[in-house]
C-alpha positions, 0 to 999 in steps of 0.5 A: 484522516485521509488529510492527514495521511496525505500530509504526512506523505506530502513528499511523495505527492509533490513528485520531489524525487525524480528517481522515485518517479515512475509513471505508468506510461513513459510519455507522462514522465516529461510531464511538468511538475505542477500537474503533480501539485494540481492532483494533490490540491484537487484531493485535499480541497475536495477533502477540506469541502466534504468535512465543512459541508459534511451534512450535504454529502456532495457526491461530486466532491467525492469524484474529485477525490476519486479523480485526483488519486486516479491522476496521482497514481497514473503520474506515479506508481509510487503512490499506489500505497494501500491506504490511497488505493482504498481511498479512491475506491471508497471515494467512488462508492461514497460518490454514488451510493446512499450510506446504507448501500455503501456500508453493505458493499463496503463490509466485504471489500474491508473484510477481503483486506484482512483475508488476503493480508492474512492468507498472503502470510501464511507462508515460509518467508512471514514465519521465518523473518517478519513474523519473528520480528513482530514476536520479537517486539512483543513482551507478554505478561508472565512470559516475557519475550517469546524470542528468548523462550523458543527456538527459531522453529518453534517461533516460526509456527507461533508466527503463523498464528498471526496471519491465520487469526487475521484470516479468521477474523475476516470470515467472521466480519462476512457474517451477521452474527459474528460481526461485531465480535470480529470487529472487536478483534480488528480493532485489537489488531490494529492496536496491537499494530500501533504498539509494535510498529510505533517510534517506541518499538519498530519504528515504521513510517507515520503513514503506516500508524496513521493508516492502523488508527484510521482502520480502528476508527473504521471498524467502529463505524463500519462493523460495530456502530449501528447505522443512524437513520437519517433525521427528517430535517436533514437535507437529501444527498446532492445526487439525489437531483441526478437522473436516475439512469445517470446514478445507476450507471455510477452505482453500478461503475462503483460496484464493478470497482469493488468486485473487481477489488475483492476478486483481483487479488486471487491472482497476485502470486502469479503477477497479474495484480500488484501486491499492495493492491492485493493487501499483501500487507507486511508480507515478505514474499513480495517480488524485489530487485536489488539495485547496485551501483559500481563505486566507480560511478558514485560521484555521479549520484546525488549526495542524498543517495550515498548514506543508503549505498552499502557495500556487502561484499567489499567487491566494488559494487554498493547495494542500494538500500531503497526501502530506507532511501524511500522512507528518507526522501518521501516518507513511505516504504518502497513500492514492493513490486519488482517491476517498479524497483527495476524502473527506479534502476533504469531512471537512476541509470539514465538520469545520472548516465551510469551506463555499465555502472549499475546492476540489477538482481530481479527476484521473483515472488517467494514460493509459499513453502520453501521461500526460494525465489527465481532471480534474473540478473541485468548489467548496465543500462540497456540490459535493464531496459530490455528487462523492463519489456517483460511488465505489461507496466514498465515506466 
């Protein structure tokens, strides 16, 4: 499934759109394109080798997957897709732990995904936007479409039941007595998301759909299926021959990574951890940047961007529909972080010499109760570059 996810989002990993390529360190922006290909090949070749030699469970192959992802993330922040971030963590766990130990550590990590995802949507923005879109996409037997039967404010209350249920399921996953029933609920949750988000309904990207399918499979193996005892004839894991000290260091490193991934999302609304790495999934409260290009400079932009420039106010400024543009060019939604989107505006300004023909409205995280956001405006390339200095990781 990891290979499938990489392949359906292939343009993202090859670095094919320079405007949407934002490295974590500005000096890496000038690296040749073959560096992106090397990281991609490391991931795919290692995955093929793992599948081909599954009985051997080579730890070093999982290290290659983890390193390949980390290099890819550093070369372009856009690749921190939730499933890729999750896969990088899992790769480190698989490289350092036996199956039983890995399962004990992955259960709380997987539960935290649903807990943070649910809690992150218990707010005004979800209740009045995405949550209502979800409800409008569902036809209930004997009831029909809820959006046709209830007024907006009632639907907002009903919408909040969705993330509340998700958070309660997450708590159930943490306890042995309730884990199986919670695991069944997780499978139903993702099955319903596939129905709502598929091309026959809300038409989300292939990466989103395949990740939901992967999480259905994960729920079966992680929460429902008993862990089979290894056969006596099966070969031992490859890291059995690794010195004890090295195994201990690797295991502690993996444990630290998992603990960090579980705890750091608490800081997401204060801006210390990114929205997607905090499992803010389908959560419209995330920070963002609205990028606008003046019509006088549109001829300087590539033709591939023109369909995604919309003149909302007939004032000469055209808003860039960044999410649709990213989906068209890279097969993935745009990274939902103001820092990243502001950096994209800076890259556009520099690549196409826009000078004062670009402006950006940076919108902060939405208030949980009111949905209100703080806004900062930047006009021109110099002001945009200056605004980037407010972030720890800017380019």
